[in-house]
PAVODREN-128104 format. One record per atom (N, C-alpha, C): x, y, z. Coordinates in steps of 0.05 Angstrom, whole numbers, plus 5000, padded with zeros to 4 digits. Layout:
XYZ/...
***
This chain:
896027069489/898526949489/901127099496/901826969513/904427249533/906527249509/907827469514/910027579489/911827329497/913527179483/915727109472/917827149472/919627019484/922527159499/923827189472/926327359474/927827389445/930427409453/931827309441/935327269446/936527309419/938727379425/940227409401/942827139404/943327079383/944926819383/946926809356/947427069339/949627079330/949027399314/952327459315/952827669301/954627769292/954927979265/957228009256/957628289238/960028419247/960228719242/963028769222/962028949208/964729099188/964729349201/966629409215/967029719227/969729889220/970630119218/972430269219/974430139232/974129979255/977129869269/977329489260/975929469239/976429239220/974028979216/974228859202/971628669186/971928409199/970328479230/969928199246/969628379271/967428149291/966328289314/969428279329/970628019327/972628109346/973928389344/975528419315/977428649302/975628889317/973228889315/971529189330/971329099357/971528949371/971128989398/973928999411/976228909405/978428939411/980029219404/979329319383/979329569381/978229749393/976129689410/974229909428/975529859453/975429589465/977529579488/980529629487/981329649471/984029729470/984130099452/982130199458/981230449454/982630559428/982330399418/982830549379/982030749356/982330909358/982131059333/981430889310/978130959294/978730819269/979131059255/979031379258/978031559241/981231629225/980931769201/983431809195/983532009172/984932129154/984432259136/982632019116/981332179088/979832059074/981731959049/980931639041/982431629019/981531489007/978231369011/976731248989/975931468967/977031628962/975431828948/977332148955/978732288934/979232558937/977932728953/979532778976/977332928999/979233228994/980833268979/983033528983/981733718977/979033798970/978234178964/975334028977/975033849002/973733889008/974434089049/972334219061/972334359074/973234069103/972733889101/972833639117/972733469106/975533389112/977633189099/978032889110/977732899132/976632679152/974932509162/974732239160/972732049161/973531779178/971731609177/971931369189/972131129170/972931069157/973330929135/972930579144/972330419120/972630129131/975130029115/977830129119/979430129111/981129909096/980029669120/981429309112/979329219098/977829379084/975029299084/975329269045/976128969031/975428869015/973928718994/971328738980/969528598979/969928318969/972128268951/973028108939/973427828955/974827968985/975727718998/973627579013/971027689010/969027609030/966527549004/966227658984/964127508954/965327438932/963227438920/964427188894/964727488874/966627498867/966727728838/965427788821/964527588806/962427568788/958927898810/959827788830/956727848839/956928198849/959428288856/960328548866/959228748849/959928768821/957829028809/955929008813/954828858825/952028948823/950628968856/952729068875/952829168901/953429408895/952329568918/953429788929/955429748953/956029918955/958929798989/956529769010/954729929012/952729929039/951629589041/951029489012/950029219016/952629019009/955429039013/957028909013/957728779041/957929089053/958629109080/955628959091/953729029086/951628839105/951528579093/952128399073/952728199070/954128039084/957028149091/959327979100/958528039125/958028239145/956228239169/954628029178/953127889158/950727699152/951527519161/954127409141/956027169136/956827159164/958027299170/959127209207/957127159221/954627369226/953327269232/951727049236/951126949214/950326639215/952626469224/954526459215/956326249222/956026279257/956726559274/956426499293/954626289311/951726449298/949326349308/949126009302/950525909282/951125679281/948325559268/947625689252/944525669241/944725549207/943825319212/943825209179/940825239171/940825469147/937425499125/937325289129/937425069118/936024859113/935524619133/934724799145/934024609181/931624739198/931325069180/929225199198/927225179166/924525289182/922725409166/922725629156/923925759129/925125929118/922726159113/920326079118/917326139118/917926329146/918826239169/918226379190/920926459209/922926559174/926026779178/925126979161/925227229182/924827549169/928027629161/928027819151/929828009152/928528359149/929428509172/929028619183/930928869175/931229049158/934829199165/934129529157/936629539172/936829999176/937429939153/937330319141/939830509130/938130749124/940430969134/939131109127/939231329100/941031239081/940931319056/941231219046/941830749041/942730749024/945130758996/944130698973/946630718959/947231018954/947731108964/948731448962/951931438936/954131198936/955431218921/955431108898/952630998896/952630838870/951431178852/949431208871/947831418848/950031698846/950931798862/953632038859/954631888826/955831618827/958131518804/956131488783/952931458786/952031418756/950331738746/950331928767/949832158761/952232238743/954832288762/956432348741/957032198705/956931958705/956331838684/954831978664/952831978673/949632078650/950932338651/951832578667/953232878657/955232828633/957532638645/959632648624/959432448607/958032208594/957732018587/955331998570/953832158575/951132078564/948431888576/945831938569/944531778584/944331428576/945131348548/945831118541/948030938563/950331118572/952330958587/950931048620/948931048627/947730968653/948030628656/949230548684/949130348689/945730128687/945429878682/942429848688/942029718714/944429668730/944229648758/944229848787/943930038763/943830358785/941330308806/938830268800/936430178818/936429978832/937629798819/937929568845/940529568866/942729778856/944329838875/944430038902/941130178887/941530498902/939630468921/937230258916/935030258928/935930198964/934130318984/934930319015/933330019019/932229799007/932329549006/933329378994/935129438987/937929298970/939229158990/940329259019/941029029034/938728789051/936528849053/934528699056/934728559030/933728559014/934228348985/935628158980/937928318990/941128118979/940527949007/940227999029/940827769047/938027589045/936627729042/934427469032/934427289015/935827458989/936927218971/939126928979/941227158995/944127039000/942526769014/941226779037/939726459056/937826429053/936626579033/933426419029/932126449047/931926659059/930126799074/927626839061/924326679073/922526659053/919826869070/921226949098/919327119111/918927449090/917527649115/917927839125/921527919108/921228059088/923128299080/922828509075/924828629098/923629039097/926029189109/926229349089/927729629094/926129819116/928229859139/927630189145/929230379161/927930559147/930030829151/928031019163/930431089181/930131289205/931631459216/933631519193/935931659196/938031459211/938931589234/940931619249/939131319269/936631269278/935731129285/934830869274/935430889244/934930639233/934630339241/937530389251/938130069260/936130019277/936330069297/935130049326/931830079319/930630229300/928430189293/928129969277/929629879260/928729599247/929029379274/931329389294/931429219314/928629199330/927829349341/924729369352/922629199335/923429329311/921129099292/921228849295/924028729286/924128459299/923428359322/925228469337/923728419371/920128409377/918428589362/915928639361/915328329359/916228299321/914428129301/915827769318/917827699334/918127509341/917027429364/916127639378/914027639407/911127679398/910727689377/907827709366/907127399354/909627219350/909226969328/909026999300/910127239291/910027419268/912427169250/914427139271/917527029258/917726819281/920526629273/922226519292/924426569292/926726789268/928226849274/928827029257/929827309255/930027589243/932227649248/934127639215/935927789215/935828139223/936528239232/936228609241/939328709244/939128879246/941229129241/941529299222/942729359213/943429559192/946229609182/946229759156/948029809144/948130169135/950630189129/951030509116/954030559105/954330609085/956030709065/956230969052/955331229075/955831399056/957531629059/959931499068/962331659069/963031779038/961631919023/961931948998/962532328991/963732308970/963532598964/961632818971/959232768963/956732848963/955732878990/956332719011/955932629030/957732819044/959532799051/962132909061/961333349055/960933339034/961033579039/957633649043/955733609038/952833559050/953833719082/954233499093/954533459126/956333749136/958633729119/960033969132/958834229113/957134219100/955334529092/953734489117/953234369139/950434439154/952134479185/954534449178/956334529203/956534229227/955333989217/955433829232/958633699235/960333659218/961333519222/964333709231/965733429248/968033599261/970833669243/971733879236/973133939218/975733979231/977133679252/980033689262/981533559238/981633599222/983533549193/986733449211/987333659217/989933599218/990433399253/989333199267/988033159280/986432909285/986632739267/984232569257/982732349292/985032269296/984532059316/982832219339/982932469346/982432629366/979232729360/978632719333/976632799323/973932869330/973532579342/971032519353/970432489382/970432649398/969632679420/967532809436/966232559442/963332579457/963232699485/961432899488/962232989519/963933169515/965833209506/968433439508/967033619513/968033849522/967434099513/969534269492/971234139483/971734159457/970934089430/969033939434/968033789406/967233969390/966633899366/966134139346/964133859321/962433739328/961233609309/961833249300/960333119291/961632949294/963532799266/964432589268/965832369253/963532189223/964332269198/963032109192/963531819186/962831649189/963831319180/961331239173/962830909164/960730689146/962130489165/960630239156/960130069172/957429919167/957029599176/954229449180/955329329207/952429179219/952629049239/950028869228/950928579227/947528409230/947028279254/945328279269/944428089293/943127849286/942727639296/940727449284/939027429311/936727549314/933927489340/934027269333/931627099353/931026959354/929526879384/927126649374/924926679404/926626429422/926626549439/928326339459/928126099461/925625869451/924925599451/927425499432/925225579412/927625579384/930525479377/931625799401/933725739400/935225529417/933525509443/934025249458/934124949444/932424959421/931524719406/933424659396/935024819382/936824829360/939724839377/940124889404/942324849424/943725079406/943325319408/944125479397/945325709430/947725739417/949425979443/947526129438/946426329457/945026499473/947326719474/947727019464/949327189468/948327359496/945427479492/944827619507/941627599500/939627779516/936827769518/936027979510/933628029492/932328289482/931028359505/930628499518/928428559541/925928699531/927128949518/925129139518/925829379487/923729559473/924229809460/922829989477/923630189469/922530389467/922230669442/920430839431/921130979414/919131149414/919931429402/918631689403/919831949379/917532029379/918432369353/918732589376/920732679372/921732989388/919033179373/918233139342/915233309328/916933599333/920433649329/920334019332/922134029310/925033999313/926734119297/927933819276/928233939243/929133709228/931833569237/933633729243/936333669249/936433639279/935633839298/936633859326/935233749344/936233679359/934533549379/933333609393/931633709411/929533729435/931533769455/931234139465/933934099473/933634059499/932034009516/931933849538/931333569543/931133409523/932033189524/929732999523/926633109525/924533009532/923232769512/924832769483/923732579470/925032399478/928132409480/929732219481/929532099509/928132209534/928232109555/924431939547/922831979536/921531899530/921231549518/923131629505/924331279489/925131159516/926331239519/928431019552/925931079571/925331159567/921631049594/920630859586/920130949555/918230759542/919930379542/922530439535/923330149540/924730009565/923930179584/924330099611/922229969621/919030129615/917629919617/916729729599/916929819572/917429519560/918029299570/921129309592/922729099593/921228989628/919129169635/917729099650/920829109681/922429189679/924629229688/924029649712/926029649740/926129819748/928730089738/928630309735/930530369717/932930379743/933030479759/935730349780/937229989777/935329899749/936729659752/938429639722/937629879713/940629889685/943029999696/945229869686/947229839697/950129929681/948830059654/951230139629/948530249608/949430509589/947830539577/951030609550/950130479529/951430549499/949530789496/952031039501/949131329499/950231209463/948531509441/948331579421/950431699419/951731939443/954132099438/956032169411/954032269396/955232479370/957532629370/958232769396/960133029392/958333209378/956733299377/955633539371/954733679392/955833929407/954534099416/951734139432/949734019417/947034059428/946733739427/947633609418/946433379417/946833119454/949433169452/949933019480/949533179498/948633459497/947833539535/944833409535/943633459507/941233379509/940133089521/942832899504/942632579518/943432579544/944932679557/945332799578/944232839603/942433119598/938633169609/937632959602/937232779582/935032549578/935832369602/938332279603/939632099626/938632199652/939132379662/939732509685/935532579694/934732579668/930832599674/929532349677/930932209665/929831889668/931031739693/933331749704/934431549731/934131719752/934531989748/935532179775/938432119784/937931989814/939731999833/940931699820/940731569798/941331339799/942831419771/943531639758/944231719739/947531729739/948031769764/950431799779/952431549788/950931379787/952031099789/952330909763/950131009740/951430899715/954030899708/954530709691/956930789680/955230799642/957231069625/956031099602/958431079584/958331079567/960731149536/959431169505/961131239495/959831269468/962131139454/961430909439/962930799420/963930969395/961831169389/962231389374/965131469365/966831589394/968631679387/970931479389/970631269375/972931069364/972230979338/969931009325/968930919301/968031179281/966831439297/964931539281/961731519282/961031729262/957631649267/956931469245/956331159241/955331079216/952931079211/950931349218/948931399213/946831119211/945131049198/943630869193/944830579204/947530599213/948030319219/949130279245/949030589259/950430589280/948730509312/946030429301/945130249330/946029949326/945729889306/946529589298/949229539313/951229729297/953629659313/954029749340/952629889346/953029959384/951529749394/949629639383/948029409397/949629119396/951929139381/953528979389/956628959405/956829229401/957929329421/956829249455/954429329458/953829319484/953129089488/952828799465/951528579472/955928439481/957428539469/959628439480/960428589506/960028759515/960128899543/959828739567/956528609555/955128469572/956528189577/957228059556/958127779560/960727799567/962628119578/965828039574/965928159608/964228309609/964128509638/966428729635/965428809609/967928999604/966929219596/967029509599/965329699594/967529849564/967129899539/968130019523/968330339531/970730489523/971430759531/970130929523/970431239533/969631449510/971631579502/973231529471/975731609466/975831959472/977932069478/977432379478/976432559481/976232439510/973932599539/976632739558/977932999543/978633039568/978533269589/976833409576/974733639602/971333549589/970833599611/967833399602/966133759603/963533719584/962434059585/962434129597/960134299615/958334329627/956034269623/953934119639/951634019632/952833649621/955533589628/955833329612/957433329639/956533189660/957333109690/957332919695/956732559681/955532379681/959332239690/959231939686/961331809677/960531639655/962731839640/962831689605/964631449606/966431449621/968531189621/970531309599/971431559606/973931679591/975931419589/976431489564/980331459550/980131109558/979430939570/980830749583/977330569595/978130269578/976130119585/975729969615/973729879625/972729869651/972129649657/973029499674/971429269681/968529279694/966829229700/964429259709/962128959702/960528879719/959528649720/957328859706/955228719688/953428869672/951428679673/948828689682/947228519684/944128599657/944128909653/942829079636/943629239631/943129329599/943729479590/941929639579/943829969573/940630049547/943030209520/942030119503/942330209474/941430449461/942330729461/940830929449/941731039423/939531049407/940031259386/937731369378/938331759366/937031879365/937831999332/936532079318/935932119291/935432429276/936132489261/936032709246/932132619245/930832829246/927732829242/925832839268/927732739285/926632769321/926332469322/927332209304/927132079309/928731849334/927531719350/928831639379/928131309385/930331229382/929630879387/930630839410/931130709432/931930619449/931630159460/933930089459/932929779467/935329719492/933629559504/934829439525/935329139526/938329099533/938528819532/939928729560/938328499564/939728289593/941428209583/943528069616/944227809608/943427579607/943027419596/941527039594/942526909627/939326879637/939726779662/939626469654/939026429637/937726109626/934926099641/
***
């Protein structure tokens, strides 16, 4: 049986730029920064005091109060994004076979806030005061399980964790499931709420974070020579992947087509990327092969682009390695410059941005790119959004542990 075509029919997002897809997209193209001083906890004694919070997010505005105490913040994000995605998809669950709907969702860390809170309670108040909701809130499959229950999804429910590639790994699995006729619809994407005291301290201890405490809006600066690390962010994105004929039969609006994916491992360092970008290049090549296109057909790349000294150069090398002379024509941007690094949620949120770029023919900018570093000599669309017709776009995700995952999207031609 030939592979079935897979399209995207709905999306939802919770990001540091706002609690909806439109707020996220508008913030991107208006070149707004979602980075600020941390306010969700007291970071005054931390060496890094900045992050990209979802400041406008109040779970009580979206979810029933009686269930909130059972849900970690990362699950709250996931559910709100999923409700928006279902609404855009026009999906009535009682009109589809729930056994043919799956949920494959990514997170890098899961309910870290709950773990920290309950550990503090254990130490200060004793074992009897630890909440019975602790494990259901912190487990990494809490988002996929709660989405399944919220929408009556009875196909496979799975959590994927591959560090900063988690969402993209989940979406690759979703694509494969539909192609192989294992599902007609898959809810996918990812969520992360790891902007916590422990995570902020731990990433800072690794020297992974920007320490521009006095200038938060300019702290996330991918490909710039003055970059000094990434900014820790939070948020979620849910995308509805659907088999093309199934979507057409229910007259769903089609936002984009998922053309292919590629995944590799660096098999090198636990946190540092391969300096020559060989693993990343392999994943990009594999996505192009899987999509059965030529490299010179790619118009836009939503880069992993975290703002780390090694990562940005390695990714630029990978792009040049794969695309050759076409790399000089490609337009590239890093949306992490506006929203920070959402860890396991980043691939899903960035795929939402990539879909919107295809739909609108507008490339979101790379903020704070004032002086491109040596080795970062490609077109990274600095400062302002740019009009450009996009037929095919690539989204890159590269995670700690050497996980590389790339997805190719195309403008749906009908």
